[in-house]
C-alpha positions in Angstrom: 0.0 0.0 0.0 2.9 2.4 0.9 4.4 2.0 -2.6 1.1 2.4 -4.3 0.4 5.6 -2.5 3.9 6.8 -3.3 3.3 6.2 -7.0 0.1 8.1 -7.0 1.7 11.2 -5.3 4.9 11.2 -7.3 4.3 9.9 -10.8 3.2 12.4 -13.5 -0.4 11.3 -14.0 -3.6 13.2 -14.6 -6.1 14.1 -11.8 -8.7 11.6 -13.1 -6.1 8.8 -13.2 -5.0 9.8 -9.7 -8.6 9.6 -8.4 -9.0 6.2 -10.0 -5.8 4.9 -8.4 -7.0 6.2 -5.0 -10.3 4.4 -5.5 -8.5 1.2 -6.3 -6.3 1.4 -3.3 -9.4 2.1 -1.1 -11.1 -1.1 -2.4 -8.0 -3.1 -1.7 -7.9 -1.8 1.9 -11.7 -2.4 2.4 -11.5 -6.0 0.9 -8.6 -6.8 3.2 -10.4 -5.2 6.3 -7.9 -2.3 6.7 -8.7 1.2 7.7 -8.7 3.6 4.7 -7.2 6.4 6.8 -3.9 4.8 6.0 -4.0 6.5 2.6 -4.3 10.0 4.2 -1.4 9.3 6.6 0.9 8.0 3.9 0.0 10.9 1.6 0.7 13.5 4.3 4.1 11.8 5.2 5.0 11.7 1.5 4.3 15.4 1.0 6.4 16.3 4.0 9.3 14.2 2.7 9.0 15.9 -0.7 9.0 19.4 0.9 12.1 18.6 3.0 13.9 17.1 0.0 13.2 20.2 -2.1 14.4 22.5 0.6 17.6 20.5 1.0 18.2 20.7 -2.7 17.8 24.4 -2.7 20.2 24.9 0.2 22.8 22.6 -1.3 22.5 24.5 -4.6 22.9 27.9 -2.9 25.8 26.5 -0.9 27.6 25.4 -4.0 27.1 28.8 -5.6 28.6 30.6 -2.6 31.5 28.2 -2.1 32.7 28.0 -5.7 35.4 30.5 -6.7 37.0 30.9 -10.1 40.7 31.6 -10.6 42.2 32.7 -13.9 45.7 31.6 -15.0 47.5 32.9 -18.1 48.2 29.8 -20.2 51.8 29.6 -21.2 52.1 25.8 -21.8 52.6 22.6 -19.9 53.8 24.3 -16.7 50.5 26.1 -16.3 48.7 22.7 -16.4 51.2 21.3 -13.8 50.6 24.3 -11.5 46.8 24.0 -11.7 46.9 20.3 -10.7 47.7 21.5 -7.2 44.2 23.0 -6.9 42.2 20.1 -8.4 41.0 18.8 -5.0 40.0 22.3 -3.8 36.8 24.4 -4.3 38.7 26.6 -6.7 37.6 26.4 -10.4 40.4 27.0 -12.9 40.0 29.1 -16.1 42.7 29.9 -18.6 43.5 32.9 -20.7 46.2 33.7 -23.2 48.1 36.8 -24.3 48.6 35.5 -27.8 45.5 36.9 -29.3 45.4 38.0 -32.9 46.0 41.7 -32.1 49.0 40.8 -30.0 50.5 38.5 -32.7 50.1 41.0 -35.5 51.3 44.0 -33.5 54.6 45.2 -34.9 57.0 47.8 -33.7 60.6 49.0 -34.1 63.2 46.4 -33.1 65.0 47.3 -29.9 68.3 46.4 -28.3 67.2 43.8 -25.7 69.9 45.1 -23.3 68.0 48.5 -23.2 65.2 46.8 -21.3 64.9 46.0 -17.6 63.8 42.9 -15.8 65.4 39.6 -14.8 68.8 38.4 -16.1 71.3 35.7 -15.7 75.0 36.3 -15.4 77.2 33.3 -16.2 80.8 32.5 -15.2 82.9 32.0 -18.3 85.1 29.4 -16.6 82.6 27.3 -14.8 78.9 26.4 -15.4 77.4 28.7 -12.7 74.8 31.4 -12.9 73.8 34.5 -10.9 70.1 35.4 -11.2 69.1 39.0 -10.6 66.5 41.6 -11.4 66.9 45.3 -12.1 64.8 48.3 -12.8 67.6 49.8 -14.8 68.6 48.9 -18.3 70.4 45.6 -18.5 73.5 47.1 -20.0 73.7 49.7 -17.3 73.3 47.1 -14.6 76.1 45.0 -16.1 78.4 48.0 -16.2 77.8 48.3 -12.4 78.8 44.6 -11.9 81.9 45.1 -13.9 82.8 48.3 -12.0 82.5 46.4 -8.7 84.8 43.7 -10.0 87.4 46.2 -11.2 87.3 48.0 -7.9 87.4 44.8 -5.8 83.9 45.3 -4.4 81.9 42.1 -3.8 78.5 43.7 -3.5 76.7 40.8 -5.2 77.0 37.0 -5.5 78.3 37.5 -9.0 81.1 39.9 -8.2 81.9 37.9 -5.0 82.3 34.7 -7.1 84.6 36.4 -9.7 86.7 38.1 -7.1 87.0 35.2 -4.7 87.5 32.3 -7.2 89.4 34.4 -9.8 87.2 33.3 -12.7 86.7 35.3 -15.9 83.9 37.6 -16.9 83.3 39.1 -20.3 81.2 41.6 -22.2 77.5 42.1 -21.7 76.7 40.0 -24.8 78.7 36.9 -23.8 78.0 37.1 -20.1 74.4 38.2 -19.7 71.3 36.2 -20.7 67.9 37.9 -20.6 65.3 35.8 -18.8 62.3 38.2 -18.8 61.7 41.9 -19.4 59.2 43.6 -17.2 58.9 46.4 -14.6 59.6 45.7 -10.9 56.8 44.2 -8.9 55.4 41.0 -7.3 55.3 39.1 -10.6 59.0 39.8 -11.3 59.9 39.0 -7.7 58.2 35.6 -8.0 59.8 34.8 -11.3 63.3 35.8 -10.0 62.8 33.5 -7.0 61.8 30.6 -9.2 65.0 30.9 -11.3 67.1 31.2 -8.2 65.4 28.1 -6.9 66.0 26.3 -10.2 69.7 27.0 -10.4 70.1 26.2 -6.7 68.6 22.7 -7.3 71.2 22.2 -10.0 74.0 23.4 -7.7 74.8 26.1 -10.3 73.9 29.2 -8.3 76.0 32.1 -7.3 73.1 33.7 -5.4 73.5 34.1 -1.6 69.8 34.6 -0.9 66.5 32.8 -1.5 68.3 29.6 -2.6 67.0 27.2 0.0 63.4 28.2 0.2 61.0 25.3 -0.6 58.0 26.2 -2.7 55.5 23.5 -4.0 54.8 25.4 -7.2 58.5 25.9 -7.9 59.1 22.3 -7.1 56.4 21.2 -9.5 57.8 23.3 -12.3 61.4 22.2 -11.7 60.4 18.5 -11.6 58.5 18.8 -14.9 61.6 20.1 -16.7 64.3 18.0 -15.3 
C-alpha cells in the first residue's frame, strides 16, 4: 500500500487517473479489512518528505554557488597545467586565458636592443657552469656595467662579483656574459619569477646567489620537476 500511495503522489499522472488509483487502493484496503485512513497518513508523510527534500536541494545548490570560486591563469604551456593540478582537490575552479590573441600576434614595432630593457637576467661564469640570477629596474647594459665596475674596484657587492673576485674566474662583455630571462617592470610578478629561477639554479647546484636559494616552494618544485 505504501508504494502504491507513493506512486500516486509522485508519478506524473492526470487528476482523473490519480482519483481512479486512490479508489482502487481504497477497495484493496476495504476488501482486506484495513482502515482507509492509511491513505491519508501515507499521503501526508510523503508530501512532508518531498518538501524537506526540495528545501535541502535548494540549500545545497545555494551553498555550492557561494563556495565555488573561479581563478584565472595565463596559459603559457605545460607548466600552467602542472601548477593548476595543485588546486584540483579544492573548491577553486580554474579558467585559462592567453596573451597570444590576434591583435598581439600581428602587432609590430621597431626592433630594440634587448639590453636596453629591464627585468630579470642571468650572469654566467665564463670558466665554470654557474649562474647569478638578478632583477633590475635599470637597463640591463647599465646594470652589467655596475657589476663590472664592482669587480674592477674589488667590491663584492653581489653574489656574481663575489664569485669572480674570490675564485678568480673570468667575466666578459654584456653580450657573452648576460642572458635575458624576462623583461618587465619591478613588482610581485618579477619577484616571484626571479625567486623561481634562483630556486632552479640552486637545485642544479649552479647558483652564485647568496639569498632565497634554500626556500621550498611547492609550485617551484612542480615546475622544476617537470623540466628535469
